[in-house]
C-alpha positions in Angstrom: 4.1 14.6 -21.7 3.1 11.3 -20.3 5.9 8.8 -20.6 5.2 6.1 -18.0 4.6 2.5 -18.9 0.8 3.0 -18.6 0.6 6.0 -20.9 -2.6 5.9 -23.0 -4.5 4.0 -20.3 -7.6 5.8 -18.9 -8.9 4.8 -15.4 -12.2 5.9 -14.0 -11.7 5.9 -10.3 -14.7 5.6 -8.1 -12.8 5.0 -4.9 -12.2 6.9 -1.6 -10.1 6.9 1.6 -6.9 4.8 1.3 -6.9 1.5 -0.5 -8.4 2.5 -3.8 -6.8 5.9 -4.1 -3.4 4.4 -3.3 -3.8 1.9 -6.2 -5.0 4.5 -8.7 -2.3 7.0 -7.7 0.2 4.3 -8.5 -1.4 3.8 -11.9 -1.3 7.5 -12.4 2.3 7.7 -11.4 3.0 5.0 -14.1 1.4 7.2 -16.8 -2.3 6.4 -16.7 -4.9 9.1 -17.1 -6.9 8.8 -13.8 -10.3 10.5 -13.5 -11.4 10.6 -9.9 -15.2 10.6 -9.7 -16.5 12.1 -6.5 -19.8 13.1 -4.9 -20.6 16.7 -4.0 -19.2 16.0 -0.5 -16.0 14.6 -1.9 -13.7 11.8 -0.8 -14.0 11.5 3.0 -10.2 11.5 3.3 -10.3 15.1 2.1 -11.6 16.1 5.5 -9.1 14.7 8.1 -6.6 16.9 9.7 -4.1 18.5 9.4 -5.1 20.6 6.4 -4.7 24.2 5.3 -7.9 24.5 3.4 -11.2 22.7 3.6 -11.2 19.4 1.6 -7.4 19.3 1.0 -6.1 17.3 3.9 -2.5 15.9 4.1 -3.7 12.3 3.5 -5.8 13.3 0.5 -2.8 15.2 -1.0 -0.6 12.2 -0.5 -3.0 9.7 -2.2 -4.4 11.7 -5.2 -1.6 13.2 -7.3 -1.8 12.5 -11.1 -5.6 12.5 -11.1 -8.4 14.8 -12.4 -11.5 15.3 -10.2 -15.0 15.2 -11.6 -18.0 15.7 -9.4 -21.3 13.9 -10.3 -24.1 12.2 -8.6 -24.0 8.6 -9.7 -27.4 8.1 -8.0 -29.1 10.5 -10.4 -30.1 9.8 -14.0 -28.0 12.7 -15.2 -25.0 11.6 -13.1 -25.2 8.1 -14.4 -25.4 9.3 -18.0 -22.3 11.3 -17.5 -20.5 8.4 -15.8 -21.4 6.1 -18.7 -20.1 8.7 -21.1 -16.8 8.7 -19.2 -16.7 4.9 -19.2 -17.0 4.9 -23.0 -13.6 6.5 -23.1 -12.1 4.3 -20.4 -9.9 1.2 -20.2 -10.4 0.6 -16.4 -13.2 1.1 -13.9 -12.2 0.7 -10.3 -14.5 1.1 -7.3 -14.4 0.3 -3.5 -18.2 0.6 -3.2 -19.7 -2.6 -1.9 -21.2 -4.9 -4.5 -24.9 -4.4 -3.6 -24.5 -0.6 -4.0 -22.8 -1.1 -7.4 -25.7 -3.4 -8.5 -28.3 -0.8 -7.5 -26.5 1.8 -9.6 -26.1 -0.5 -12.6 -22.3 -0.3 -12.2 -21.7 -4.0 -11.4 -19.4 -6.1 -13.5 -22.1 -7.9 -15.4 -23.7 -4.7 -16.5 -20.6 -2.8 -17.4 -18.6 -5.6 -19.1 -21.6 -6.4 -21.2 -21.9 -2.8 -22.4 -18.1 -2.2 -22.6 -16.5 -5.6 -23.5 -12.9 -4.2 -23.4 -13.3 -2.7 -19.9 -11.3 -3.9 -17.0 -13.8 -3.8 -14.1 -12.1 -3.9 -10.7 -13.9 -3.9 -7.3 -12.0 -3.8 -4.0 -13.8 -4.0 -0.7 -13.7 -5.9 2.6 -14.8 -9.5 1.8 -15.4 -11.5 -1.3 -18.9 -11.7 -2.7 -18.4 -15.5 -3.0 -18.5 -16.2 0.8 -20.7 -15.7 3.8 -19.1 -12.4 4.8 -20.2 -10.8 1.5 -21.4 -7.2 1.9 -20.0 -6.7 5.4 -18.7 -3.2 6.1 -14.9 -3.0 6.5 -12.1 -0.5 7.2 -8.4 -1.0 7.8 -8.8 -1.5 11.6 -11.5 -4.2 11.2 -9.5 -6.0 8.5 -6.4 -6.0 10.8 -8.6 -7.6 13.5 -10.2 -10.2 11.1 -7.1 -11.2 9.3 -4.8 -12.0 12.2 -2.7 -8.8 12.1 -3.9 -7.5 15.4 -3.5 -11.0 17.1 0.1 -11.1 15.8 0.8 -7.6 17.1 -0.3 -8.8 20.5 2.5 -11.4 20.4 0.3 -14.1 18.9 -2.2 -14.0 21.7 0.3 -13.6 24.6 -0.8 -10.0 25.2 -3.8 -7.9 24.2 -4.2 -7.5 20.4 -2.9 -4.3 18.9 -3.2 -2.6 15.5 -0.2 -1.8 13.4 0.3 2.0 13.6 -0.3 2.6 9.9 -3.2 1.7 7.6 -1.3 -1.4 6.6 -4.3 -3.3 5.2 -5.4 -0.4 3.0 -1.9 0.1 1.6 -1.0 -3.6 1.1 -4.3 -4.3 -0.6 -3.9 -1.2 -2.7 -0.7 -2.8 -4.1 -2.8 -6.0 -4.9 -5.3 -3.8 -6.7 -2.7 -2.0 -8.9 -1.0 -5.3 -9.6 -4.3 -7.0 -10.6 -5.3 -4.2 -12.9 -2.0 -4.0 -14.7 -2.0 -7.8 -15.1 -5.5 -7.7 -16.7 -4.4 -4.9 -19.0 -1.5 -7.1 -20.2 -3.9 -10.0 -20.8 -6.3 -7.8 -22.7 -3.5 -6.9 -25.2 -3.5 -10.6 -26.1 -7.2 -11.5 -25.9 -8.8 -8.2 -26.8 -11.3 -8.6 -24.0 -11.8 -7.0 -20.6 -12.7 -8.9 -17.5 -14.0 -8.4 -13.9 -11.6 -8.4 -11.0 -12.5 -8.7 -7.3 -9.8 -7.7 -4.8 -11.1 -8.4 -1.2 -9.1 -7.0 1.7 -9.7 -9.9 4.1 -8.5 -12.6 1.8 -5.6 -10.5 0.6 -4.3 -9.9 4.1 -4.8 -13.5 5.2 -2.7 -14.5 2.1 -0.1 -11.9 2.9 0.3 -13.1 6.5 0.2 -16.8 5.6 3.5 -16.6 3.7 5.6 -17.1 6.9 3.0 -17.3 9.7 1.1 -20.4 8.5 4.4 -22.1 9.6 3.9 -25.6 11.0 0.3 -25.8 9.9 1.5 -25.6 6.3 1.8 -29.4 6.6 -0.7 -32.2 7.1 -0.4 -33.5 9.7 1.0 -30.3 11.3 4.7 -29.9 11.9 4.0 -27.3 14.6 1.9 -24.3 15.3 1.1 -21.2 13.3 3.5 -18.3 13.7 7.0 -17.9 12.4 9.3 -18.3 15.5 11.9 -15.7 14.5 9.3 -13.0 14.3 7.4 -13.9 17.4 10.7 -14.1 19.5 10.3 -11.8 22.5 13.8 -10.3 21.8 13.0 -9.4 18.2 13.2 -5.6 18.6 15.6 -2.7 18.0 18.5 -3.2 20.3 19.9 -0.6 22.7 23.5 0.6 22.2 25.4 2.8 24.6 23.7 5.9 23.2 20.7 4.8 21.1 19.0 2.0 19.3 19.8 -0.1 16.2 18.3 -2.8 14.2 20.6 -5.8 13.6 19.8 -9.1 11.9 22.6 -11.6 11.2 20.9 -14.1 9.0 23.1 -16.3 6.9 25.8 -18.7 8.2 28.5 -16.2 7.2 26.8 -13.3 8.9 26.4 -15.1 12.2 30.1 -16.2 12.0 31.2 -12.7 11.4 28.9 -11.4 14.2 30.4 -13.9 16.7 33.9 -12.7 15.6 32.8 -9.1 16.3 31.6 -10.2 19.7 34.9 -11.8 20.5 33.5 -15.3 20.6 34.2 -16.9 17.2 33.9 -20.4 18.7 30.1 -19.9 18.9 29.9 -20.4 15.2 30.7 -24.1 15.7 28.2 -24.5 18.6 25.7 -27.1 17.7 22.9 -24.8 18.7 24.0 -22.1 16.2 26.0 -23.7 13.4 23.1 -24.4 10.9 19.9 -22.5 9.9 17.6 -25.2 11.4 19.5 -25.2 14.6 19.4 -21.4 14.9 15.7 -21.4 14.2 15.1 -23.5 17.3 17.1 -21.1 19.4 16.1 -17.6 18.2 15.3 -16.3 21.7 18.8 -17.2 23.0 20.5 -15.8 19.9 18.6 -12.5 20.0 19.1 -12.1 23.7 22.9 -12.6 23.0 22.8 -9.9 20.3 21.1 -7.6 22.7 23.7 -8.1 25.3 26.6 -7.6 22.9 25.2 -4.4 21.2 24.8 -2.7 24.6 28.6 -2.6 24.9 29.4 0.0 22.1 27.9 3.2 20.7 25.7 3.3 17.7 28.4 4.9 15.6 30.9 2.2 16.5 28.4 -0.5 15.6 27.5 1.1 12.3 31.1 1.1 11.2 31.7 -2.5 12.4 28.5 -4.0 10.9 29.0 -2.2 7.6 32.5 -3.6 7.3 31.3 -7.1 8.2 28.4 -6.9 5.7 25.8 -7.7 8.4 22.3 -6.2 7.9 21.8 -3.2 10.2 20.0 0.1 10.4 19.9 2.8 13.0 16.4 3.5 14.3 15.2 6.7 12.7 12.2 8.8 13.4 10.0 10.2 10.6 11.5 13.6 11.3 15.0 12.2 10.8 14.0 10.7 7.5 13.4 14.2 6.1 17.1 14.7 6.4 18.3 11.2 5.5 21.4 11.5 3.3 20.5 8.6 1.0 17.0 10.0 0.4 18.4 13.4 -0.2 21.0 12.2 -2.6 18.2 10.6 -4.7 16.1 13.8 -4.5 13.4 11.6 -2.9 11.7 14.4 -1.0 10.0 16.7 -3.5 9.3 20.3 -2.8 6.2 21.2 -4.9 4.1 24.3 -5.3 0.4 23.5 -5.1 -1.9 26.1 -6.6 -4.1 26.3 -3.5 -2.1 24.6 -0.7 1.2 26.4 -1.3 4.6 24.7 -0.8 4.4 21.0 0.1 6.9 18.3 0.9 5.9 15.0 -0.7 7.6 11.6 -1.1 8.9 11.0 -4.6 8.5 8.0 -6.8 10.4 5.0 -5.4 10.2 2.8 -8.5 12.7 3.6 -11.3 12.0 2.7 -15.0 15.0 3.0 -17.3 13.0 3.7 -20.5 9.5 4.8 -19.5 9.9 6.7 -16.3 7.1 7.4 -13.8 6.4 11.0 -13.2 4.3 13.5 -11.2 2.4 15.5 -13.7 -0.6 16.8 -11.7 -1.2 18.1 -8.2 -3.9 16.5 -6.2 -7.0 18.2 -7.5 -9.6 20.3 -5.7 -13.1 18.9 -5.6 -14.6 18.9 -9.1 -11.6 20.8 -10.6 -11.9 19.1 -13.9 -15.6 18.5 -14.2 -16.2 21.1 -16.9 -13.1 20.1 -18.8 -13.9 16.4 -18.9 -17.7 16.4 -19.3 -17.4 19.1 -21.9 -14.8 17.0 -23.8 -17.2 14.0 -24.0 -20.2 16.1 -25.0 -22.0 16.2 -21.7 -24.2 19.3 -21.0 -22.6 22.2 -19.2 -23.5 22.6 -15.5 -23.3 25.0 -12.6 -21.4 24.6 -9.3 -18.8 21.8 -8.5 -20.8 19.1 -10.3 -24.1 18.3 -12.0 -26.9 17.2 -9.8 -30.5 16.3 -10.5 
């Protein structure tokens, strides 16, 4: 049985690849009935490698649990009729198709909210329709370039720009999408009316970075340049110990005082350069170079014990392989061993958010292409069809 906080909410999911599917999987984890609408070719993320069977890639499996798959051709009359029939049963429609394509199909916000006044209509794509970049194609890499992420990864222009080695824009903006939809659902409970939501990747990522990196240009006139100094410090990196690497970040006055004591130089806590947060912020390179020098004197195990006792933020550097055997994650049962009907035994990340009264859950495996077409279209009275989906 569905017990999550979104139990009873139905989502029609016309998204593909990373951003949209991550958002709708979160909604599904929290109890929503998510119906994934695909073309006959399926979500493009079905086809990356590694995979055991065609159309069931690792990335697809990790972004599409708790969903049902319906195949239909939204460009055909029959397909649009079927989609409209699904929307009659829905609370939320979410798509990462660009706005001109949605308008051509009659799936834009004006058309659908007029027909279904309680519908939450959410679009997520590269750039807002309200600005000159409207309609521009975008993927994670191009948004990393446009938003400042790649520039920051290149040491704020000191070296060649680089991409973060994860689809950070897709996943961050996926969180914005899920948050916006749940907020709109809450508001609808008070007003009784749906609304249109636009979640553009570019603007979301610029906002995400501006929190700390707008820095001195938060003020008029400026109090300095963009870029948060602590994060751009050349010594901000995992530090080498005698036998490995460790992340260490003394942050508060008390933590720095205790670190100086561990280093055998408690008098540094009274040094004018390091005694207050503003003073430290002006000397981050010196401080982090000092931390690097001190940590190289002991083993990782020695530092873990000392830093834990001193209550200073630390973490050993772990590989993804090591995380599969992490004792904390294993104590939580975080890694789930599941049996997929076509893909066999899988290891998947569990649900990181805990609800005390309405727990999230994994109720469905990631579906094969069109697995639920007959079930869902039959239930809403659509004509039966042949093959993975109805075409015209």
